[in-house]
N, C-alpha and C positions, 0 to 999 in steps of 0.2 A: 552625579549631582552632590554627593556628600563631600567631595574633596576639591573639585574644580571651581565651585561657585560658593563664595563666602558672603558675609553680610555686606562687604564693601561693594558688591555688585547690585545691591538692591535698588539704588537710585540712579544707576547708570543708564539702564535700558528701560524706557517707559513706552506705554502704548499710545500711539498717535491716532486720534479720532477727530475728524472735522477740524484739522489743523490745530488741535489743542492737545497738550500732553496731559494724560489722565493717569494718575498713579493707581496701581493695583491695590485692592483692599488687603490682600495677603502679600506682605512685602518681605517674606523670607527669601534667602539667597537662591534657593533651588526653583522658585516659582517661574521666573522668566525663561530659563533654558527649557524647562519642562513644557511650558506653554508654547514656545516656538516649535518644539517637537510635535506637540499635539496638533498645531495648526498645519503642519506639513502632511500629516496622515488623515486629517479631517475629523479629529476628536475635539469635542467642546471642552475647553479648560475652565469653564465657569465654576465648576465644583470646587476647585482648590484656589482659583485666582480671586474669587469674590468672597471666600470664607477664610479669615485669618486663623481660625482654630484648626484647620486641616493640617495634619502632619504629612511628612514626606512618605511615610509608609502607607498611609491611607490613599494618598494621591497615586502612588505607584499601583496599588491594587485596582483602583478605578480605571487607570489607563490600560492595564493589562486586560481587564474584563472587557472594556470597550473595543480594544484591538481584536480580541478573539471573536467578538460579535460581528465585526465588519466582514461582509462576504465579498469575495472578489467577483469580477465579471465572469459569467459562465461562458463556456466554449460554444462555438456555433453548433457543434454536434448535439449538445444538451438542449440548446434552445429549440432546435427543430424536432428532436426525437424524445426528449425526456423532460416535460414541463413539470413533473412532480418532484424531480430532483434538484430544482433550482433553489429551493429554500426548505431546509430540514427543520421543521418546527420542534421536533423532539430534541435536536441538538441545541436550538436556541433556548428551549425551556431548561435544559440541563445547565447551560452557561449562566442563565439568569437566576436559578434557584439553588443548584447543588454545587457549583464550582466555588472553591474556597481560594481566592487569590493569595491570601496570607500563607496558606500551606504551600502554594506553588513557589512563593518567594523563599520560604524556608528550605524547600527541596533544592532550589537553585543555589542557595548559599552553601548548603551541605555538599552539593556536587563540586562547587569551586574549591571548598576546603579539602575535599578528598583528592581533587586533581593536583593541588599544590603539594599535598603530602606524598602522592605518588611520584611527582617530579623530584622531590627530595630523595626518595628511596632510589630512584634511577641514578641520580648523581652519585650517591654513595656506592651503589653496586658497580658503577663504571670504573671505580678505582681498581677493582679486582677483575676487570674484564679479561685481562691477558692471562689470568691463572685459571686452571681447571681443577675442580675439587671433586674427588670421588671418595665418598665416605670420609675416612680420616687422612687420606693422601691428597697432596696438592702438587699438581704438575705446573712447572714454570713455563715461561714463554718459549724456551728453547725446544721443548717437546710438544708444544701445542699443535703445530701443523701436522706432525706425524700422528698424534693421537686423533686429530679430527679426520685425517684421511682413513685411518683404520675403522672409524665409526661410519663415515659416509659411504665408504666402499661397500660395506655389508648392507646398508640401507638401500643404496642404489640397486644392488642385486635383487633385493626383495621386491622393490617396486617394479623392476623389469619383469619379474615373474608375474606380478599382478597385472601389469599392463598387457602382457601377452595373452593372458587368460580372459581379460574383461574388455579392454578398450579396442583391441585389434582382432577380436574374434570375428571372422568373416560371416556374413549373412546375405541372403538373397532378398531382392526387392523387385521382383518382376511385375507384380500387380501395380506397384507404385510407378514404375517406368511406363506402363500402359495407360495410366490415368493422371498424367501431369496436369491436365486442365482442372482437376479437382484437388490439387495440392497447392497450398499457399506458398510454401518455400521449397524449391527443388533441392535445396541442400539438406533438408531434414528428411531422411529416408524412412519409409514405412516397412518394417521387417515382416517378411511373409510368414514366418513361423509363429508370431505372436499377434498378428493383426486381427481385427474384428472382421469377420466375413458376414455380410448382410444376407439373410435368408428370408426376411419379411419384405413384401408379401411372397407367398409361396410361388415359385416358378419364375421369379424375377431374374433376369440375366445380369443386371448390374449389381455386383456384390461388393464393390470396393468402397471403402471410406478410410480416410487417413486417421486411424485410431488403433491403439495397441493395448492389450491387457498388461497390467503392471502389478507385480506382487513382490513381497519381500520387505526387508528392513523391519522397522518397529511396527508396521501396519499388519494387522491380521487378515483383513479383507482384501480381496482382489478388486482393483478398480481399473477404470479405463481412462487413458490419457489421449485426448484428441485435439486436433487443431481447431481454432476458432472457425465457426461455420462461414462459408462463402455463399454468395447468392445462388450458385448452382449446386450447393451441397446441403441446403437447409432441410430438404426432404430426406436425404440420406441420414442426416443427424437424428431426426425424429424416428426414422426407421430403426436406427440403432438403439435409441432410448427405449422404444417399445419392445424390441426383440430381447434386449438384455435385462428388461424390467428394472431399469435404473430409477431409484427413488429420489436421489439428490443430484443436482447439477450445480457445479461451482464454476463461476466465471472468474478466472485469475489473470486477466489481461487488463491493460489500461484502455480507456475509452475516449482518449483525446482525439484520435483520428478516426474518421468514419470507415476508412478502408481496413482498419484492423479487425473489425468484426461486423458481420451483417446482423440485421435485426431479426433474429431467429425465433423469438417468442413474442407474444402480445405484451406490450409494455404496460398496459393498464387494463383493468376489468372492462372498461368501455371500448377497448380496441377490438378491431375485427379479428376473429379467430384465424389461425393459420391452418390450411388444408394441404396435405401432402401425402400421396401414396395411400389413400384411404384412411388417414388419421386426421382428426380435427383437434387442434390444440387451443385450449381456452385459458385465460387468466382469470382465476376466481377470487383473487385478493392479494393485497400487498401489505406487508407488516414492517414497521420501523421499530417495534417495541423491543426486539431482541438486542439490538445495538444501534445507537444513534448514527453510526457512521455507515452501516451496511443496510441494504434493502433486500428483503426476502419476498419472493413472489411465489404464490401457490398455483400450480398448474393442474389442469384436468385434461386428460387425453382420451378421446373416444374413438374406438375402432368402428368405422362405418361398415365393415364387412360382417363382423360378428356381433356388434353392439356392446362389446366389453368396454368398461370405463375404468381408468386408473388415475391415481393422483400422485403428484410429485412436487418437489420443492426446488426452486432455483435461486441461487444467491449471487 
């Protein structure tokens, strides 16, 4: 709007209402194109169209804020299963009171400036692409291919050793093969040596769940990685949670399709509790205060056999 539309465009496009041409109160060159854009997305342009003292910067800030507040149509899965997630009031409050549109514009401008600077550096570096510099020595194009082969050959050999030790290490998955009806994807095998063996309740013959212990890397604690529960594995999932005394459950999959994950915990405190294998799962509360984008549910699990009560958190 700063460069394409000048003052000469002010009187060219006018608003037509009841077969009469009405001039806008704000007749700056950027008003008409910005107004047409707002009409397409359903944003009222009266703030800057009827006030001639509004600047382009202020109008942009209002349009950005209004665009962020517009919510898209929820999916059918949310409409049927998650009526609390259709409108996040904490997020709307944040956009209305704490969001600074001017700061967002400054960050975007700084990002564009840094992007152009990076492109300039890439063009300068491209002039010397055919040369290889090691310390104070410079290798010309004639020795480039030979030098690259000497480096890549050693690197390929090292990666071959790593691949043989990690990726192609054979393992057994007999329990997985016997319980394919409890596995969401037959391509993802469940390793026998690290899988979680269900022992609750005592004496149960069904001990399989598609879950493995994972440890290593920057994490100090051992955690369990499991597939999204299916309709026939919800009970096994809560058996595992109770047996392993898991305090936190993190759901890290999308929820656009209903088949991706079954409703394995009560969605609301008013929802009916889930009963499986002597365990009763209750939803005791939902919190949006930790982060306006995520929902945290607090779970209470009661053992009907021994009367023990435990609490957990699911995100």
